[in-house]
N, C-alpha and C positions, 0 to 999 in steps of 0.2 A: 558420445562416439569414442570408441576406446583406439589405442594405440595402433592394433592390427588393424583395424575398418580404415582408420585415415593412412596407414600405408598404402593397403591395395588401393585406396581412389586416387593416392598420387601416382601410382605405377601401375593405372589400369591398362594403359595402352602396351607396355612393355609386357604385362602379363597375359593379355591378348595375343600379342606376337608367339609368347611361349608355348601357349595353347594352341595354336595352329602350327608351330614348328613339331610339336608331340605329336598330334593328330597327324600331320601330313609322313612325318618321320614312321610312324608306329605303322602304318598302311603297306608302306612297301613290302615288309617282311610277309605281310600277306598276301601278296600277288605273286610271290615267287614260287610259290608251288606250282602254279598255273603255266604249263608250256606251250598254249596256243599264242598265236603270232601277235594278237593283239595286246601283249603283257605289257609293251611299254605305253599302248593308251589307258590301260588300268592304272598305270603308276601316274600319269598324267593326271587324270581324273582323281585319284586319291589326293594328289598333291593340291589340286585346285579347289577340291569342294570345301575345306574349311577355310580357304583364304577369305571369302567373305565376311568372317567372324573378327578380323579387325575393325570394320564398322558396324559391330551390332549395337555397341553404346549410343549412337548417332542416329543410325537409321536402324532399328532393330527388327521393323517388318519387313522393309525392303530388302535386309541381306537374308531374312529368311527366304524370300521367295526366291532369289539367285542360288542359293544354295539348292532348293527346291527343282532349279530347272538343271543345275548340275546333275541331281541326284537322278532327275528323269530319265537322261542321255544315258546314265549308266546302267539305269536299269532295262534301259532296250537295248543296248548293245553287249554290256560287259556284265560282271558277278559283283556281287556286294563287296566293298571293302570296309576297314576299321574306321575310315575319317566320316563314315555316315554319321558316327557319334555326334557329328558338328550340326545334325537337323536338330537333335535334341537339346542341345545348349542352345540353336537359335530358338528353341520352342520357349524356354527356359527365361530367355532374356525378353522375350514376348511378354510373358505372364510377369514378367517384374517392372515393365516399364510402358506396357500399351492398353488399351482399353480393353472390356470384356469382350466385346465383338469381336476385335481382330484375335484375342487370345482362342476363341471359339474357331474361328474361320483358320487360324495356323494349327490347331489340334486336327479340325477334320482334315485337314490336307495332306498331314503327317500320318492320320490313320490310316486314308486312302492309299498314301505311299507304304505302309506296313503290309497293309491287304495286297497289294499288287505284288509287293517282292514276294511274300509268303506264296500268293499265287502261282508265281512264275517259278517257285522251287518247290511246287507240293506233290507233283507228280514222281521225282525221284526221294523226296523225302516224307517218309510215313509220320513222321514226327511234325507234322505243319500245325496240327490244332495247338500243339502246346508252344511252337514257335510263334502262332500269332498269339497267343495269351502273352507269351513273355515281352512280346514288343510293343503291346499295346500298353500294358503296363508299363512300361518304361517311357512311354506317350504320356499316361496319364499323371507318372508320378514327377516327370518333368515339369508339367504346364500346375500340379499342386505344390510343387517346391518354390515354385517362381513366385506363385500365388502368395505362398507363406512368406517369402523373404520379404515382398514387397508389404504385406500388412504389417511385419514386423517393422519395416523402415518408416510406414506411416506411423506406427505408434511410437518411435524413436521421435519423429519431428513433433509429433503432439506433443510428446514429455518436454522436448527442448523449447517448443515455443511456450508451452503451460510454466515452466521454469521461468522463462524469460518475463513473462507476464507477472508471475509471484514477485520475481525478484524487481520488475518495475514498480509492482502496486507496493510492494514494502519501502521500498526507499520513496515513494509517495506518502506513505503512510508517515515515515520519518521524519520528511519534510514539515507533512502538517502537524505534527505533534511539535517538533522544533519551532515553527511560526506560532502555534498556540501556548506555548511555551514561553516565548519571548514576548507575547502579548502580555501574557499573564504576569511576567514580572514586571513589564513596562507598566502595567497596572498599577500592581505593587508599590514601586519606585513613586509613581504620581501621588498615588494615597499617601505615603510616608513624607517625602517631600514637600507636596502642596500644603497638607495640614500643619505639619511641623514647622515649616516656615512661615506662614502667615500668622500662627500664634506665636511664634518667638520674634516676629517683625512688630506684632501689637503690643507685647510683652516691653519689647525694648524701647518704643515709642513712647508707651505710657509711661515708663521708668525716667528716659529722657525728660519727659513734661513737666513731671515730677519730682526730680531730683532737687529744686530750689525750693519748692513749697512743701514739699512732704517726703524727707527721705528716706524714712523708714519703709512707705509704700514704694516707694523707687527702688530700693534694696530688694525689696521682696519681690519684685517684678522680675528684675534683673537676676536673683537666685533662680526664679521660677522658669525663666529664659534659658538659662544654663541648664536645668534638669530637663527641660523640654529638647533641648541640643543633644544631650546626651543621649536621653531616649532615642530620639531619631539615629543617631549613630548607631546605635544598638540595633536598632531595625535594619538600616542599610547593611550592616555587617552581616545579619541573617541571611539578607536577599543576595547581598555578592558572594558569600559562602555558598548559596546555591549555584550560585553560574558558576565559581570556581569547582565546584563538585566537593567541597568540604562537608560530606554528609555527617562527620563524627565530630564537630567542631564544639568543644565543651560550651562557649560562651553563646552559641544560637539558643533562642528561647521561641517557646511553643508560639504559632499563630495567634494572634488574638481572637478573643471568643467574648459571649455577651458579658462574662464578667469583669472582662477590660473595659467595658463602657465609663466605669465610676473613675477611673485614670484619665479615660479620654474628655469627658464630660467637665473633671476637676480643671483640666488644664486650658479648656477653652473658657471655663469661669473667670480663668485669671485674666483674661483681657477685658473684663470688666462686664460681660453677659451675665444676664439671669436666665437659669438653664431648668428647665423644668423637664424630668423625664417621667413618663407613664408606661409601665410594661404589664400586660394583661395575658396571662398562661406562665407556666414554667418554660420560658425559652431556654433554659439551660438543657433542656432534654433534645435540644435540635440536634443533626451532626455537625460536628465541626465544621466542615466548609460553609455550610448554610451557615452559621453563626459567624465565620470570616466575613462573609457575604453582608450580613446584617450590621456588622460591626464596620466596612468600610463604607457602607453607602451613608451611615450616619457623619462617620468620621468626614466625608466629602461633603455632607449637606452642611456641617458646622463649619468646615473650612471655607465654604461659598458662603454663609454669613458673614463670617470674619472678612472676608476680602472684598465682597460686594453689595453688601447690605448697610446703605447708608442708614446712619441715626438708628440701628438696631439695638434695641436695650435689653430684649428679651426672646428667649427661644424655647419653643416647646418641640417636646420628642415622644412620639407615641409610636409604639412598638406594641402590636396584637397579635395572637397567634391564634388560628383555629385548627381543624383536626386536617385540614388540607394546604392552609398557606398561612404567611406571614406576613404582614401588611406595615409598613414602617412612613410614620407621616413627618416631617420635620417642616416646623410655621416658622418665621421671624417675624417680627414687625417694624422691619426696616423696608426704607425705600429704597426700591431697585436702580442701580444706577443707568441700567441700559432697558431694552426691552424684554431681552434674555440674558441677564448678568449670569445666570448659572450654566449658559451654553457656551462659555467664552472658555477656551482651551479644553482640555478631554474631561473636564469632571462630568458632565451629566452624561455623555456619553460613556464614560467608565461605569457610571452607576446602571445605566441602561445593560451594559455589558454583563455587568453582575447579575442583574435581574434575569437577563437572558439565560444564564447558566442554568437557571432552577425553573427555566419555563414561564417566566414571570414579567410583569411591564412594569415601567418605572416613565414618570413625566414630570415637569415641573411648571410653575407658573406664577402669577400676580395672584394675589387673593385680596378680600377687604382688607385685613389685617399686616399685610404684607408680602411674603415670599412663599410659597409652600413644596415641597418635595415629596412625593408620593411612590411608594415602590410596593409593588405585591409580588412577592416569591412564593411558588408552590413546596409545599414540602415531598419530600420524597418519601414513596411508599412506604418503607420499610421504618420511617418514624412516624407513621401514621398509630400504629398500633399500640404505642408508648401513651400511658395514661397521661391524660392533661387535668393541670391542677390548676384552676383558675382562680386566680388572685382579683379582689374587688378593686381592681384598678389602682393597683400599689403605685403611689407617686413616690419619687424622690427628686428633693430640690437642694 
């Protein structure tokens, strides 16, 4: 709504009063040329006829009927006056504010009044037909103009409501996007901190126990713990840089991919685990987001082995790719410390969320040889067209 329309609405009462005054005052000269005794009555009618317009916004139809009564008295006893234009304003107001039925009734009443006025003046006026056409045209114009104003107002209200809905939906989408980003960052922080701390604790414990009997091995374990800690700090700096909006930080490294599995497995091996990795298919052709999810699932699974699998000595990581999916199997030979050790904290829920991002599933449970984590991720359609080079079960130990 522009400032002019706001001004009109704010001062509507004063504007209606000014309109009544203009119509009443303009009707007085209309009657001065008539020297019949009822000139005073004509002036009184001319002044009273537009007065009901003061209430036209609150009771438009009742106001119009009141003016019609005064106009009928004028038609019976007196001559037409300029303030008869108030009837057209009343019809216009009804067209803006009332129902279609009332608009039709008011238009018919006013048209009957036009016919009566022209008929009364037909004998002395040879141009009565032209007068009838012109006055009838004014009736139609008043009704049509009011209807157009009403339609425009309804359209403006609809546009305003639509703008409010779009603004609300935009805010909700922003909130959902922020919540999703917070969840993603929390998941990244959990994966980074949980895995690296678990590896560091195992390395430090191993170094402490071997300090007296095997100093060289203890020194190596502590050195590797420092390396893992620095790598964790770099990953944390990357995630926190995103939170601070530091998109151009030169220290930020790209997100982990399949190529980074070697370093991940190497750090886990330093805890004393024997880890066998088998990859079927050219996983490097996968999209980067899918490679990140595969990396994080393997990372979380190895973290769970280090933290929860009692007596585990070996782990098998099997990653296979088909034209439609990627399957991940991580199996260890340890003894679970509880019914569902991998369900402790957010580890398994994080794996399931990452699988769900690619319309996949994930589950974990005890098997004959220990504990198994299995996840199946659906490949995006755009990567299906990429050629698949299947290797004969390449093994990395």
